[in-house]
LUMMI-690091 format. One record per residue (C-alpha): residue in three letters; z, y, x. Coordinates in pm, whole numbers. Layout:
REM LUMMI-690091
type	c3	c2	c1
ala	Z	Y	X
...
END
This chain:
REM LUMMI-690091
type	c3	c2	c1
unk	-3867	2355	3134
unk	-4199	2398	3313
unk	-4018	2496	3635
unk	-3721	2261	3612
unk	-3935	1962	3506
unk	-4083	1892	3853
unk	-3738	1902	4017
unk	-3596	1662	3756
unk	-3891	1434	3820
unk	-3851	1448	4198
unk	-3473	1390	4199
unk	-3419	1140	3917
unk	-3753	974	3831
unk	-3974	968	4142
unk	-3778	712	4345
unk	-3725	476	4052
unk	-4092	495	3955
unk	-4196	434	4319
unk	-3975	123	4360
unk	-4084	-16	4024
unk	-4454	32	4106
unk	-4401	-119	4450
unk	-4224	-428	4315
unk	-4504	-485	4063
unk	-4773	-437	4325
unk	-4606	-688	4563
unk	-4656	-957	4299
unk	-5034	-919	4328
unk	-5099	-798	4683
unk	-4943	-829	5024
unk	-4786	-486	5059
unk	-4639	-360	5390
unk	-4288	-222	5406
unk	-4295	128	5267
unk	-4122	422	5427
unk	-3838	597	5251
unk	-3963	869	5021
unk	-3850	1226	5062
unk	-3668	1393	4777
unk	-3942	1652	4733
unk	-4311	1567	4684
unk	-4560	1660	4959
unk	-4668	1975	4770
unk	-4389	2087	4532
unk	-4559	2419	4449
unk	-4874	2236	4334
unk	-4655	2008	4118
unk	-4494	2312	3951
unk	-4838	2459	3881
unk	-4954	2128	3732
unk	-4646	2120	3508
unk	-4710	2477	3392
unk	-5074	2397	3318
unk	-4988	2078	3122
unk	-4727	2253	2909
unk	-4962	2546	2845
unk	-5235	2307	2727
unk	-4986	2122	2504
unk	-4870	2450	2350
unk	-5228	2558	2286
unk	-5301	2220	2124
unk	-5003	2254	1888
unk	-5083	2612	1790
unk	-5455	2551	1740
unk	-5388	2239	1530
unk	-5144	2434	1313
unk	-5391	2721	1264
unk	-5683	2491	1182
unk	-5480	2284	935
unk	-5348	2600	765
unk	-5703	2733	735
unk	-5820	2400	590
unk	-5544	2388	330
unk	-5604	2750	230
unk	-5964	2669	133
unk	-6066	2564	-215
unk	-6088	2188	-281
unk	-6467	2190	-291
unk	-6739	1989	-123
unk	-7088	2140	-136
unk	-6973	2373	-411
unk	-6832	2094	-632
unk	-6485	1958	-688
unk	-6391	1637	-510
unk	-6345	1446	-836
unk	-6686	1559	-969
unk	-6850	1298	-748
unk	-6683	1023	-952
unk	-6828	873	-1271
unk	-6496	947	-1443
unk	-6369	1280	-1303
unk	-6061	1293	-1526
unk	-5972	932	-1447
unk	-5994	998	-1073
unk	-5776	1306	-1113
unk	-5515	1120	-1318
unk	-5506	832	-1071
unk	-5425	1081	-797
unk	-5149	1242	-1005
unk	-4988	907	-1079
unk	-5017	780	-722
unk	-4694	698	-538
unk	-4841	819	-209
unk	-4791	1183	-126
unk	-5138	1270	7
unk	-5346	1167	-301
unk	-5089	1330	-529
unk	-5095	1655	-332
unk	-5478	1665	-335
unk	-5486	1598	-711
unk	-5243	1884	-778
unk	-5443	2106	-543
unk	-5758	2035	-742
unk	-5576	2084	-1073
unk	-5465	2431	-964
unk	-5828	2523	-899
unk	-5937	2375	-1234
unk	-5666	2556	-1432
unk	-5768	2894	-1289
unk	-6138	2876	-1198
unk	-6319	2592	-1381
unk	-6360	2641	-1756
unk	-6588	2339	-1780
unk	-6330	2102	-1635
unk	-6049	2253	-1845
unk	-6244	2183	-2162
unk	-6316	1833	-2036
unk	-5942	1772	-1999
unk	-5860	1911	-2344
unk	-6138	1708	-2513
unk	-6050	1378	-2339
unk	-5823	1236	-2611
unk	-5936	869	-2623
unk	-5790	731	-2301
unk	-5560	443	-2217
unk	-5206	572	-2172
unk	-5260	885	-2381
unk	-5492	1181	-2369
unk	-5576	1349	-2040
unk	-5356	1648	-2126
unk	-5058	1427	-2210
unk	-5082	1246	-1878
unk	-5121	1573	-1687
unk	-4823	1720	-1874
unk	-4607	1413	-1806
unk	-4685	1410	-1434
unk	-4632	1783	-1383
unk	-4329	1808	-1612
unk	-4169	1515	-1431
unk	-4175	1715	-1106
unk	-4013	2013	-1278
unk	-3744	1803	-1448
unk	-3664	1627	-1120
unk	-3504	1951	-999
unk	-3243	1947	-1278
unk	-3187	1573	-1231
unk	-3110	1611	-860
unk	-2878	1907	-919
unk	-2692	1721	-1194
unk	-2660	1413	-975
unk	-2522	1624	-690
unk	-2268	1804	-910
unk	-2145	1487	-1080
unk	-2177	1190	-839
unk	-2158	845	-999
unk	-1822	672	-1013
unk	-1821	382	-765
unk	-1593	178	-990
unk	-1855	182	-1265
unk	-2101	2	-1038
unk	-1864	-285	-972
unk	-1842	-440	-1312
unk	-1718	-793	-1324
unk	-1944	-1030	-1510
unk	-1762	-1283	-1725
unk	-1932	-1620	-1695
unk	-1849	-1875	-1961
unk	-1766	-2208	-1799
unk	-1735	-2554	-1948
unk	-1389	-2665	-2069
unk	-1170	-2829	-1803
unk	-1125	-3204	-1855
unk	-844	-3260	-1603
unk	-565	-3076	-1432
unk	-660	-2848	-1141
unk	-642	-2989	-791
unk	-321	-2938	-598
unk	-337	-2681	-317
unk	-17	-2777	-130
unk	-44	-3009	176
unk	-16	-3378	106
unk	162	-3470	430
unk	474	-3302	561
unk	408	-2975	740
unk	404	-3038	1118
unk	619	-2825	1344
unk	423	-2564	1537
unk	373	-2640	1906
unk	524	-2368	2123
unk	411	-2360	2485
unk	614	-2233	2779
unk	392	-1926	2804
unk	459	-1836	2441
unk	835	-1872	2497
unk	822	-1640	2803
unk	615	-1380	2612
unk	860	-1391	2321
unk	1161	-1341	2547
unk	1005	-1050	2739
unk	894	-892	2409
unk	1246	-907	2270
unk	1385	-747	2589
unk	1125	-467	2581
unk	1192	-393	2212
unk	1567	-379	2262
unk	1523	-146	2562
unk	1283	83	2380
unk	1508	108	2071
unk	1805	234	2272
unk	1896	598	2204
unk	1932	677	2575
unk	1762	418	2795
unk	1947	309	3108
unk	1861	501	3424
unk	2011	482	3769
unk	2218	785	3875
unk	1983	862	4163
unk	1684	859	3919
unk	1859	1098	3682
unk	1937	1334	3971
unk	1571	1341	4087
unk	1448	1407	3730
unk	1692	1698	3684
unk	1600	1856	4022
unk	1226	1829	3948
unk	1274	1973	3600
unk	1470	2273	3729
unk	1203	2349	3990
unk	899	2314	3765
unk	1037	2450	3437
unk	1210	2782	3433
unk	1412	2873	3121
unk	1135	3110	3009
unk	864	2844	3055
unk	1071	2585	2875
unk	1131	2825	2589
unk	755	2893	2563
unk	672	2524	2560
unk	925	2463	2286
unk	759	2731	2075
unk	416	2562	2094
unk	322	2405	1759
unk	-7	2281	1609
unk	-19	2597	1398
unk	3	2820	1709
unk	-280	2631	1880
unk	-508	2657	1575
unk	-649	3011	1643
unk	-751	2933	2001
unk	-900	2600	1894
unk	-1097	2771	1616
unk	-1225	3029	1864
unk	-1357	2762	2101
unk	-1509	2570	1809
unk	-1689	2879	1677
unk	-1818	2954	2027
unk	-1966	2603	2050
unk	-2123	2631	1703
unk	-2282	2967	1788
unk	-2434	2826	2105
unk	-2752	2618	2124
unk	-2543	2303	2170
unk	-2384	2351	1828
unk	-2714	2394	1641
unk	-2742	2025	1533
unk	-2390	2039	1385
unk	-2445	2343	1163
unk	-2482	2277	791
unk	-2682	2580	690
unk	-2669	2704	332
unk	-3047	2727	287
unk	-3099	2375	422
unk	-2838	2228	185
unk	-2998	2402	-115
unk	-3351	2292	-19
unk	-3246	1933	44
unk	-3105	1909	-309
unk	-3365	2109	-502
unk	-3666	1954	-325
unk	-3508	1614	-238
unk	-3543	1703	133
unk	-3557	2037	319
unk	-3939	2045	296
unk	-3999	1762	48
unk	-4166	1844	-284
unk	-4184	2222	-260
unk	-4564	2249	-266
unk	-4606	1987	-539
unk	-4345	2152	-764
unk	-4505	2496	-729
unk	-4851	2352	-804
unk	-4717	2161	-1107
unk	-4558	2476	-1254
unk	-4876	2676	-1195
unk	-5093	2405	-1356
unk	-4878	2377	-1669
unk	-4860	2754	-1718
unk	-5232	2818	-1665
unk	-5353	2526	-1880
unk	-5114	2616	-2162
unk	-5234	2978	-2172
unk	-5601	2872	-2149
unk	-5557	2625	-2435
unk	-5544	2909	-2690
unk	-5922	2949	-2665
unk	-6037	2617	-2519
unk	-5826	2345	-2687
unk	-6022	2250	-3000
unk	-5786	1970	-3109
unk	-5459	2160	-3064
unk	-5302	1896	-2838
unk	-5139	2152	-2608
unk	-4984	2356	-2891
unk	-4749	2069	-2976
unk	-4591	2088	-2630
unk	-4550	2467	-2601
unk	-4193	2460	-2734
unk	-4100	2182	-2492
unk	-4247	2371	-2197
unk	-4067	2695	-2285
unk	-3734	2514	-2324
unk	-3783	2323	-1998
unk	-3875	2635	-1801
unk	-3576	2827	-1937
unk	-3330	2543	-1876
unk	-3458	2484	-1522
unk	-3426	2852	-1433
unk	-3067	2861	-1560
unk	-2973	2542	-1375
unk	-3120	2658	-1043
unk	-2961	3004	-1056
unk	-2620	2863	-1149
unk	-2642	2600	-879
unk	-2736	2845	-601
unk	-2451	3077	-706
unk	-2189	2798	-716
unk	-2257	2601	-397
unk	-1990	2689	-137
unk	-2094	2795	211
unk	-2002	2536	474
unk	-1768	2658	748
unk	-2014	2551	1019
unk	-2283	2789	890
unk	-2219	3073	1134
unk	-2551	3245	1055
unk	-2499	3279	678
unk	-2606	3620	547
unk	-2704	3583	180
unk	-2764	3322	-89
unk	-3137	3392	-100
unk	-3350	3088	-16
unk	-3720	3170	17
unk	-3855	2840	-120
unk	-3614	2834	-416
unk	-3692	3199	-496
unk	-4065	3110	-494
unk	-4008	2832	-747
unk	-3800	3067	-965
unk	-4076	3330	-948
unk	-4340	3079	-1065
unk	-4112	2955	-1345
unk	-4036	3307	-1468
unk	-4400	3415	-1443
unk	-4520	3108	-1636
unk	-4250	3151	-1898
unk	-4343	3515	-1946
unk	-4714	3431	-1981
unk	-4647	3161	-2241
unk	-4418	3390	-2441
unk	-4675	3669	-2442
unk	-4953	3430	-2550
unk	-4768	3227	-2816
unk	-4511	3473	-2953
unk	-4724	3527	-3265
unk	-4724	3155	-3342
unk	-4357	3090	-3262
unk	-4256	2979	-3611
unk	-4553	2745	-3645
unk	-4474	2590	-3307
unk	-4108	2532	-3391
unk	-3964	2799	-3162
unk	-3668	2992	-3304
unk	-3612	3362	-3250
unk	-3296	3287	-3055
unk	-3490	3070	-2809
unk	-3754	3343	-2770
unk	-3485	3606	-2709
unk	-3307	3388	-2456
unk	-3634	3300	-2277
unk	-3732	3669	-2255
unk	-3388	3749	-2115
unk	-3423	3481	-1847
unk	-3776	3575	-1748
END
């Protein structure tokens, strides 16, 4: 592109840009008649070098921006050694507002900070567990609802994809009760006698020619002059040999299908066919995460937060608020794992996916790994209190089998 760009500019863009600039300049100044431009610039080699330099600088800008942003995101959400929400008068309220925000950036930063709190900040974990007098429920309940909503959204999207809504159910007629009719309905037939349609001479001519053409086309063997028939037969005998005619008669849509499929596969394998491929991993990611790269990071952070806070609550939750939700979390994790695995195994591979190798999708496997790891940690921590928490032995056995 760096080498071909200057030639594309010189052949297709340079003259149009010159004439446009000249016409605009003539509106303001008295410009002399300009000479005809050459197809190549005065120094084409210098133009190629400028194009190479500009594209190199653009590539360096993209790569450096990507590296710097990745390094920034990999850091801990701290400012001068403190969490971002610690600067607020109500740290938990600021954190909850970010979790409940409809915008993606505040929600992502809130989950990012929650991951750090659930693993590295005992003081803030205790502050969340002890914050029980808050509008809308305790701090833990609001954190659980926000994070569990992201996890449950996976099953909702998969269920919606597997059983799309019936369009007839949306169009329900609404019966509106009207007042009783006091008189007979109005007549719809014309009051005066129906006038005869006006037929012009042009319409009559078109009708006559149409009737003649239809009658001629419906004949089994249309009329041809003898000389015309003779010319057609001579041309047919010269162009079509008996072998060629026999081969043409054997051609059917089924016989053309293999060659057509070969050309189609060649186009799909080329760079021109890339936009038309429906890759298996992209289909799975667009359904599980709502878009190919939609909520992947938020879902992973939500699973990690729920698992870490639940395990830490054994020693830090004085009021036992988290223990009431352990059974719900274990059931949700197990059900989500089963739904994702069954869905990935059942989705058919689209015929345009010429690069399909396996059903492994990296992002989906990462979510499954976090779900199984969190489920295993909760089972190991709360297995002794299973009966008190309302978890049956069958559920424990099934959860251990899944994880």
